[in-house]
TORFIDO-915133 format. One line per field, with one value per atom (N, C-alpha, C, CB): x, y, z. Coordinates in steps of 0.05 Angstrom, whole numbers, plus 32768, in hexadecimal, padded with zeros to 4 digits. Glycine has a CB too. Layout:
east c(X, ...) $
north c(Y, ...) $
up c(Z, ...) $
***
This chain:
east c(800B, 8000, 8015, 7FE4, 8006, 8016, 8011, 800E, 8029, 8026, 8006, 8044, 8000, 7FE7, 7FCC, 7FE7, 7FCE, 7FB5, 7FBD, 7FB8, 7FDA, 7FD6, 7FCC, 8000, 7FD8, 7FC6, 7FA5, 7FC7, 7F96, 7F82, 7F76, 7F79, 7F86, 7F7C, 7F83, 7F8D, 7F9F, 7F95, 7F7C, 7FAD, 7F7E, 7F65, 7F44, 7F61, 7F44, 7F2C, 7F2F, 7F29, 7F44, 7F43, 7F44, 7F56, 7F4A, 7F43, 7F2A, 7F4E, 7F20, 7EFE, 7EF2, 7EF0, 7EFA, 7EEA, 7EF5, 7EEC, 7EFD, 7F06, 7EF6, 7F2D, 7EF7, 7EE8, 7ECA, 7EF1, 7EC4, 7EA9, 7EA2, 7E9E, 7EBA, 7EAE, 7EAF, 7EBE, 7EB8, 7ECA, 7EA0, 7EF4, 7E9B, 7E81, 7E69, 7E78, 7E6D, 7E5D, 7E68, 7E5B, 7E83, 7E89, 7E95, 7E6E, 7E99, 7EA4, 7EC8, 7E9A, 7ECD, 7EEA, 7EF4, 7EF2, 7F0D, 7F17, 7F37, 7F09, 7F46, 7F5C, 7F63, 7F68, 7F72, 7F7A, 7F8B, 7F86, 7F9F, 7FA6, 7F9B, 7FB5, 7F81, 7F68, 7F5E, 7F50, 7F59, 7F47, 7F61, 7F3E, 7F6E, 7F84, 7F7F, 7FAB, 7F88, 7F7F, 7F66, 7F7C, 7F4E, 7F37, 7F2F, 7F2A, 7F42, 7F40, 7F47, 7F4F, 7F5E, 7F6E, 7F61, 7F94, 7F5D, 7F44, 7F31, 7F2B, 7F1E, 7F03, 7F07, 7EF3, 7F23, 7F2C, 7F32, 7F3E, 7F39, 7F44, 7F24, 7F60, 7F0E, 7EF2, 7EEF, 7EE1, 7EE9, 7ED8, 7EC0, 7EC4, 7EB3, 7E9B, 7E92, 7E93, 7EA9, 7EAD, 7EA9, 7ED0, 7EBC, 7EC1, 7ECD, 7EA8, 7EE2, 7EFB, 7F0A, 7F16, 7F10, 7F1F, 7F2E, 7F0F, 7F39, 7F44, 7F38, 7F45, 7F26, 7F06, 7F03, 7EDC, 7EFB, 7EE9, 7EEF, 7EEF, 7F08, 7F14, 7F05, 7F48, 7F06, 7F04, 7EF1, 7F0C, 7EDF, 7EBB, 7EB4, 7EA9, 7EA7, 7EAB, 7E91, 7EB1, 7E7D, 7E6A, 7E6C, 7E5B, 7E8D, 7E8F, 7E9F, 7E97, 7EA9, 7EBE, 7EAD, 7ECC, 7E98, 7E83, 7E70, 7E6D, 7E6A, 7E5F, 7E73, 7E57, 7E8C, 7E9E, 7E9F, 7EC2, 7EAE, 7EA8, 7E90, 7E9E, 7E77, 7E61, 7E59, 7E50, 7E6A, 7E5F, 7E7B, 7E60, 7E8F, 7E9F, 7E9A, 7EB6, 7E8C, 7E84, 7E6D, 7E7B, 7E53, 7E43, 7E50, 7E21, 7E64, 7E6E, 7E72, 7E84, 7E80, 7E91, 7E79, 7EAC, 7E64, 7E55, 7E40, 7E52, 7E38, 7E1E, 7E2B, 7E09, 7E3A, 7E43, 7E57, 7E42, 7E66, 7E7A, 7E88, 7E7A, 7E69, 7E76, 7E71, 7E6E, 7E66, 7E61, 7E7D, 7E62, 7E77, 7E90, 7E9B, 7E8A, 7EA1, 7EAB, 7EBC, 7E97, 7EB7, 7EC2, 7ED2, 7EB1, 7ECE, 7EDB, 7EF3, 7ECB, 7EED, 7EFD, 7F18, 7EE9, 7F0C, 7F26, 7F2C, 7F21, 7F2B, 7F2F, 7F4F, 7F10, 7F45, 7F4F, 7F6C, 7F3B, 7F63, 7F78, 7F8B, 7F67, 7F86, 7F98, 7F9C, 7F93, 7F96, 7FAB, 7FBD, 7FA9, 7FB4, 7FD6, 7FE4, 7FDD, 7FD9, 7FEF, 8003, 7FE1, 7FEF, 8004, 8017, 7FF3, 8009, 8019, 802A, 800B, 8029, 803C, 804B, 8030, 8058, 806F, 8085, 8083, 8089, 80A4, 8095, 80C3, 807B, 806D, 807E, 8058, 8091, 80A5, 80B1, 80BE, 80C5, 80CA, 80BF, 80CC, 80A8, 8095, 808A, 8078, 8082, 807E, 809B, 806F, 80B0, 80C9, 80CE, 80E5, 80C0, 80D1, 80AB, 80E5, 809E, 8091, 8091, 8076, 80A3, 80A4, 80BB, 80AC, 80CD, 80E0, 80D9, 80F0, 80CB, 80B9, 80B3, 80A7, 809C, 8094, 80A2, 8088, 80C1, 80D4, 80DB, 80ED, 80E5, 80E9, 80DF, 80F1, 80C3, 80AB, 80AB, 80A0, 80A9, 80AA, 80C4, 80AA, 80E2, 80F1, 80F6, 8103, 80EC, 80E0, 80D8, 80C3, 80C1, 80AE, 80C5, 808B, 80D2, 80E0, 80FA, 80EC, 80FD, 811B, 810F, 812A, 80EF, 80EB, 80E3, 80D9, 80E6, 80D1, 80F2, 80B2, 8103, 8118, 812F, 811E, 8127, 8130, 812F, 8127, 813F, 813C, 813D, 8158, 8127, 811E, 8111, 8102, 8118, 8109, 80F0, 811E, 80E4, 80BD, 80B4, 80A3, 80AC, 80AA, 808F, 80AA, 807B, 8064, 804F, 805B, 8038, 801B, 801B, 7FF2, 801B, 8018, 8032, 801F, 804D, 8061, 8064, 8074, 805D, 8051, 803E, 803A, 802C, 800F, 801F, 7FEC, 8027, 8032, 8049, 804C, 8059, 806A, 8061, 807F, 8052, 8039, 802F, 801E, 8024, 800B, 8021, 8002, 8033, 804E, 8053, 806A, 8059, 8062, 8051, 805D, 8032, 8012, 8015, 7FF2, 801C, 801A, 802D, 801C, 8047, 8059, 8052, 8075, 8057, 8041, 8034, 802A, 801A, 8002, 8012, 7FD8, 801B, 8029, 803D, 8039, 804E, 8064, 8054, 807F, 8045, 8038, 8022, 802C, 8018, 8009, 7FED, 8018, 7FE8, 7FC9, 7FB2, 7FC4, 7FB5, 7F9E, 7FA8, 7F8E, 7F9A, 7F9C, 7F9D, 7F80, 7FAC, 7FB3, 7FA9, 7FC6, 7F98, 7F85, 7F67, 7F82, 7F5D, 7F49, 7F40, 7F3F, 7F37, 7F35, 7F30, 7F24, 7F1E, 7F1F, 7F3A, 7F04, 7F4E, 7F5F, 7F6E, 7F6E, 7F74, 7F83, 7F7C, 7F7C) $
north c(7FED, 7FFF, 801A, 7FF8, 802A, 8043, 8056, 8056, 806D, 807C, 808F, 808F, 8095, 809E, 8087, 80A2, 8073, 8058, 8059, 8033, 8054, 8047, 8065, 8039, 807C, 8095, 8092, 80B2, 808D, 8086, 806C, 808C, 8061, 8042, 804E, 8020, 805E, 8061, 8075, 806C, 8086, 809B, 8088, 80C0, 8077, 8065, 8057, 8052, 8049, 803D, 804D, 802D, 8061, 807C, 807E, 8098, 8085, 8088, 806E, 808B, 805B, 8043, 8042, 8026, 8043, 803B, 8057, 8039, 806C, 807F, 807C, 8099, 806F, 8064, 804D, 8066, 803C, 8027, 802E, 800C, 8042, 8041, 804B, 8067, 8057, 8060, 8048, 8077, 8037, 801F, 8007, 8017, 800B, 7FF7, 7FE0, 7FEE, 7FE6, 7FD0, 7FCA, 7FD7, 7FB4, 7FB1, 7FA6, 7F9E, 7FB6, 7FA9, 7FAB, 7FB3, 7F93, 7F9F, 7FAF, 7F95, 7FCD, 7FDA, 7FCD, 7FEC, 7FB8, 7FAD, 7F9C, 7FA7, 7F8F, 7F84, 7F94, 7F6E, 7FAB, 7FC0, 7FC7, 7FE9, 7FCA, 7FD3, 7FBA, 7FD0, 7F9D, 7F85, 7F85, 7F6C, 7F8D, 7F91, 7FA1, 7F94, 7FC3, 7FD8, 7FCE, 7FEE, 7FBB, 7FBB, 7FA3, 7FB3, 7F95, 7F7A, 7F8F, 7F6C, 7F98, 7FAA, 7FB9, 7FBA, 7FCE, 7FDA, 7FCE, 7FE4, 7FB1, 7FA9, 7F98, 7F99, 7F94, 7F91, 7F99, 7FA2, 7F92, 7F9B, 7FAD, 7F78, 7FA1, 7FA4, 7FCC, 7F87, 7FCC, 7FE8, 7FFB, 7FEB, 7FF1, 8004, 8021, 8008, 8016, 802B, 8030, 8019, 804D, 805F, 8074, 806A, 807F, 8097, 80AB, 80A0, 80B0, 80CA, 80B7, 80CC, 80A0, 8090, 80A0, 806E, 809E, 80AC, 80D3, 80AD, 80E6, 80FE, 8102, 8110, 80F1, 80F2, 80EE, 80E5, 80FE, 80F6, 80E2, 810D, 80E4, 80D7, 80B3, 80E2, 80AF, 8097, 808A, 8092, 8094, 8092, 8088, 80B4, 809C, 8095, 807E, 80B2, 807A, 8062, 8048, 8061, 804B, 8031, 802A, 803A, 804B, 804A, 8037, 806B, 8039, 8033, 800B, 804C, 8010, 7FEC, 7FE0, 7FE5, 7FE5, 7FD9, 7FDB, 7FE1, 7FED, 7FE7, 7FD1, 8000, 7FDD, 7FC6, 7FA8, 7FCB, 7FA1, 7F89, 7F7E, 7F88, 7F92, 7F84, 7F7F, 7F9F, 7F9A, 7F93, 7F83, 7F9F, 7F80, 7F6A, 7F56, 7F70, 7F4B, 7F37, 7F32, 7F36, 7F2C, 7F2A, 7F0A, 7F36, 7EF9, 7EDA, 7ED1, 7EC6, 7EE8, 7EDD, 7EC6, 7EFF, 7EB9, 7EA6, 7EB2, 7E8F, 7ECD, 7EDF, 7EF3, 7EE8, 7EF9, 7F06, 7EF8, 7F11, 7EDE, 7ECB, 7EC9, 7EAC, 7EBA, 7EB0, 7ECA, 7EAC, 7EDB, 7F04, 7EFD, 7F26, 7EF4, 7EF7, 7EDE, 7EF4, 7ECC, 7EB6, 7EB5, 7EA6, 7EC5, 7ECB, 7EDE, 7EE2, 7EF3, 7F07, 7EFF, 7F1D, 7EEF, 7ED5, 7ED1, 7EBD, 7EB9, 7EB4, 7EBE, 7EA1, 7ED2, 7EE4, 7EF5, 7EFA, 7EFA, 7F0C, 7EED, 7F27, 7EE4, 7EC8, 7EB2, 7EBC, 7EB1, 7EA2, 7EA9, 7E8F, 7EC3, 7ED2, 7EBF, 7EEE, 7EA3, 7E98, 7E7F, 7E92, 7E86, 7E6E, 7E5C, 7E79, 7E6E, 7E5D, 7E46, 7E6F, 7E4E, 7E40, 7E2C, 7E4C, 7E27, 7E1B, 7DFF, 7E3B, 7E0E, 7DFC, 7DEE, 7E0C, 7DFF, 7DEF, 7DD2, 7E05, 7DDC, 7DC2, 7DB9, 7DD4, 7DAE, 7D9D, 7D85, 7DA8, 7D98, 7D8C, 7D76, 7DA0, 7D80, 7D71, 7D5B, 7D82, 7D5A, 7D4F, 7D2A, 7D5F, 7D3E, 7D2B, 7D17, 7D37, 7D2B, 7D17, 7D04, 7D22, 7D08, 7CF0, 7CE2, 7CEF, 7CE0, 7CD7, 7CBA, 7CF0, 7CC7, 7CB8, 7CA6, 7CCF, 7CB0, 7CAB, 7C8A, 7CBB, 7C7D, 7C5D, 7C4E, 7C5C, 7C61, 7C57, 7C5F, 7C67, 7C74, 7C79, 7C62, 7C99, 7C5F, 7C50, 7C30, 7C4A, 7C28, 7C0B, 7C0E, 7BF8, 7C2B, 7C27, 7C27, 7C4C, 7C30, 7C30, 7C20, 7C42, 7C02, 7BF1, 7BE2, 7BEA, 7BD4, 7BCF, 7BAD, 7BDE, 7BA4, 7B8A, 7B7F, 7B8D, 7B6C, 7B5D, 7B58, 7B35, 7B66, 7B5E, 7B4C, 7B73, 7B30, 7B10, 7B17, 7AF4, 7B27, 7B21, 7B3C, 7B03, 7B3E, 7B52, 7B5A, 7B39, 7B4C, 7B4E, 7B65, 7B28, 7B57, 7B69, 7B8C, 7B58, 7B88, 7BA7, 7BB9, 7BA1, 7BA4, 7BB7, 7BC3, 7BA4, 7BB4, 7BC1, 7BDA, 7B9E, 7BD3, 7BEA, 7C06, 7BE1, 7BFD, 7C17, 7C1C, 7C10, 7C13, 7C18, 7C2F, 7BF3, 7C23, 7C2D, 7C48, 7C1C, 7C4C, 7C63, 7C79, 7C59, 7C6F, 7C7E, 7C89, 7C63, 7C7D, 7C8A, 7C9C, 7C7A, 7C98, 7CAA, 7CC4, 7C9B, 7CC4, 7CDD, 7CEA, 7CD4, 7CD7, 7CED, 7CFC, 7CD2, 7CF0, 7CF6, 7D0E, 7CDC, 7D09, 7D19, 7D2F, 7D0B, 7D2E, 7D46, 7D53, 7D3C, 7D4A, 7D56, 7D59, 7D75, 7D3D, 7D43, 7D32, 7D48, 7D23, 7D0F, 7CFC, 7D01, 7CEE, 7CD9, 7CBB, 7CDC, 7CBE, 7CA0, 7C89, 7C95, 7C84, 7C6A, 7C76, 7C59, 7C94, 7C92, 7C93, 7CA0, 7C81, 7C78, 7C8B, 7C67, 7CAB, 7CC0, 7CD3, 7CD0, 7CD0, 7CE4, 7CD5, 7CED, 7CB7, 7CA4, 7CAC, 7C86) $
up c(7FFC, 7FF8, 8005, 8002, 7FF2, 7FF5, 8014, 7FD8, 800E, 8026, 8025, 8027, 8013, 8010, 8020, 7FEF, 8016, 8018, 8034, 8005, 803A, 8061, 8070, 8076, 8060, 8071, 8078, 805E, 805C, 8066, 8074, 8056, 8072, 808C, 80A0, 808D, 80A8, 80C6, 80C8, 80D9, 80B7, 80C6, 80C5, 80AD, 80B9, 80B7, 80CE, 809E, 80D8, 80ED, 810A, 80EB, 810C, 811E, 811C, 8115, 8109, 810A, 8116, 80E8, 810D, 8116, 8130, 8104, 8142, 815C, 816D, 815D, 8164, 8170, 816B, 8166, 815B, 815E, 8164, 814B, 8166, 8174, 8196, 816B, 819B, 81BA, 81C9, 81BF, 81C5, 81CF, 81D1, 81BC, 81BE, 81BC, 81CD, 81A0, 81DF, 81EE, 81D5, 8201, 81BE, 81B0, 81B1, 8193, 81B8, 81BD, 81A3, 81D6, 819B, 8187, 8183, 8171, 8179, 8170, 815F, 816D, 815F, 814C, 8134, 8158, 813A, 8125, 8116, 8129, 8122, 8104, 8100, 8104, 8112, 80FC, 80DE, 8114, 80EC, 80D5, 80BB, 80E6, 80C6, 80B1, 80A1, 80C0, 80B7, 80A9, 8096, 80B6, 809A, 808B, 8072, 8094, 8075, 8055, 8046, 8057, 8051, 804A, 8033, 8071, 804A, 803A, 802A, 8049, 8026, 800E, 7FF5, 8012, 7FF1, 7FE0, 7FCF, 7FEC, 7FE2, 7FDC, 7FC0, 7FEF, 7FB1, 7F8C, 7F98, 7F73, 7FA9, 7FAB, 7FB8, 7FC0, 7FC2, 7FCE, 7FB2, 7FDF, 7FA5, 7F90, 7F97, 7F81, 7FA7, 7FB1, 7F90, 7FCF, 7F92, 7F80, 7F8A, 7F6E, 7F82, 7F85, 7F98, 7F6D, 7F89, 7F97, 7FB1, 7F7F, 7FB7, 7FC8, 7FE1, 7FCA, 7FEA, 800A, 800B, 8008, 7FF0, 7FFA, 7FFD, 7FF1, 7FFD, 8009, 801B, 8002, 8035, 8049, 804F, 805A, 803A, 803D, 803D, 802B, 8026, 8023, 8039, 800B, 8045, 805F, 8079, 8066, 8075, 8092, 8089, 809E, 806B, 8069, 8072, 804D, 8063, 8065, 8088, 8056, 8093, 80B7, 80BF, 80C3, 80BA, 80C1, 80B7, 80B1, 80A9, 809B, 80AA, 806A, 80B8, 80C0, 80DF, 80B5, 80E9, 8105, 8109, 8111, 80EF, 80FA, 80EF, 80EF, 80E4, 80E3, 80FF, 80D4, 8105, 8124, 813A, 8137, 813A, 814A, 8150, 814D, 8130, 8128, 8123, 8110, 811A, 8110, 8117, 80FD, 8136, 813B, 8139, 8151, 812F, 8131, 811D, 8145, 8108, 80E8, 80E0, 80CC, 80D3, 80C5, 80B5, 80B8, 80A3, 8099, 80AD, 808D, 80C6, 80D9, 80EE, 80E3, 80EB, 8100, 80EF, 810A, 80D0, 80BC, 80BF, 809B, 80B6, 80BE, 80CA, 80C7, 80EA, 80FF, 8103, 810E, 80F6, 80F5, 80E3, 80EC, 80CF, 80B5, 80CD, 8093, 80D4, 80E4, 80F4, 80EB, 8108, 811C, 811A, 811E, 80FB, 80F4, 80E5, 80EC, 80D5, 80CB, 80E1, 80B8, 80F9, 8106, 8114, 8124, 8120, 812A, 8123, 8130, 810D, 80FD, 80E3, 80F8, 80F3, 80DA, 80CF, 80EA, 80E2, 80D4, 80CB, 80E9, 80B9, 80AA, 8098, 8098, 808C, 8078, 8086, 806D, 8099, 80AE, 80BB, 80BC, 80C0, 80CF, 80AD, 80DE, 8099, 8085, 807B, 806F, 8077, 8071, 8086, 8074, 80A6, 80C1, 80BC, 80F6, 809F, 80AD, 8097, 80B8, 807A, 8065, 8072, 804B, 8078, 8083, 8098, 808E, 80A8, 80B1, 80AE, 80A7, 8093, 8081, 806F, 8075, 806C, 805D, 806E, 8052, 8087, 8097, 809F, 80A5, 80AD, 80A5, 8090, 8097, 807C, 8060, 805A, 8049, 8064, 8056, 8057, 805C, 8063, 8066, 804D, 8077, 8048, 802D, 8021, 8022, 8016, 7FFC, 7FF8, 7FFD, 8010, 8010, 7FFF, 803B, 8011, 8006, 7FF1, 8011, 7FDF, 7FC0, 7FAF, 7FB3, 7FB9, 7FAD, 7FAF, 7FB0, 7FBF, 7FC7, 7FAD, 7FDE, 7F9A, 7F7D, 7F8A, 7F62, 7F81, 7F8A, 7F68, 7FA9, 7F68, 7F47, 7F60, 7F2E, 7F3C, 7F48, 7F3E, 7F41, 7F4B, 7F42, 7F35, 7F5D, 7F41, 7F35, 7F3C, 7F41, 7F2E, 7F28, 7F4E, 7F18, 7F57, 7F78, 7F85, 7F86, 7F82, 7F84, 7F77, 7F7A, 7F5A, 7F4C, 7F61, 7F2E, 7F64, 7F6B, 7F84, 7F75, 7F93, 7FBA, 7FB2, 7FD6, 7F9C, 7F98, 7F89, 7F89, 7F75, 7F6C, 7F83, 7F57, 7F93, 7FAE, 7FBC, 7FCA, 7FC0, 7FD1, 7FCB, 7FC9, 7FB5, 7F9C, 7FA1, 7F79, 7F96, 7F9C, 7FBC, 7F99, 7FCC, 7FE7, 7FE9, 7FFC, 7FE2, 7FE7, 7FD2, 7FE5, 7FC6, 7FB3, 7FC1, 7F9E, 7FC7, 7FD0, 7FF5, 7FD7, 7FFC, 8017, 8015, 8020, 8007, 8002, 7FF3, 7FF2, 7FEC, 7FDA, 7FE6, 7FBF, 7FFA, 8010, 8000, 801D, 7FF0, 7FEC, 7FF1, 7FD5, 800A, 8014, 8021, 8001, 8029, 8036, 801B, 804E, 801E, 800B, 8009, 8010, 8024, 8021, 8018, 8041, 801C, 800F, 7FEE, 801B, 7FE3, 7FC9, 7FB4, 7FC9, 7FC4, 7FB2, 7FB4, 7FB7, 7FC0, 7FBF, 7FA9, 7FDC, 7FA4, 7F8D, 7F75, 7F8E) $
***
């Protein structure tokens, strides 16, 4: 966001907080910033360069946010946004967490991988089916596609 857009967001958040105080609505300022930024990119609002220059537009926007916070605090959309905000704040090192998850998964699947790569002569169709099943299980698990025992996944 540009500096001008950030100034708009700060002003809108201040106004929302000012309106929330008399109504005894407790809201996290950082969540309000997040919510405001999310709503500003919503095409239904039709926000353009002139949107914030008109006081009436800002008041409608602020009223909408306050109504959402007061009337619908447990609406699935609001709950989802709160969860997304929580995770965006608390999982700053998500890349590291994902990398560690992949590492653990590869470690757990190493035995299966070794079983696949051990070269044995395949004597019959049953052994071939077992090998193919191991390969499918490994690919399904390592790529995170789901439970390989579920026929719908395979």
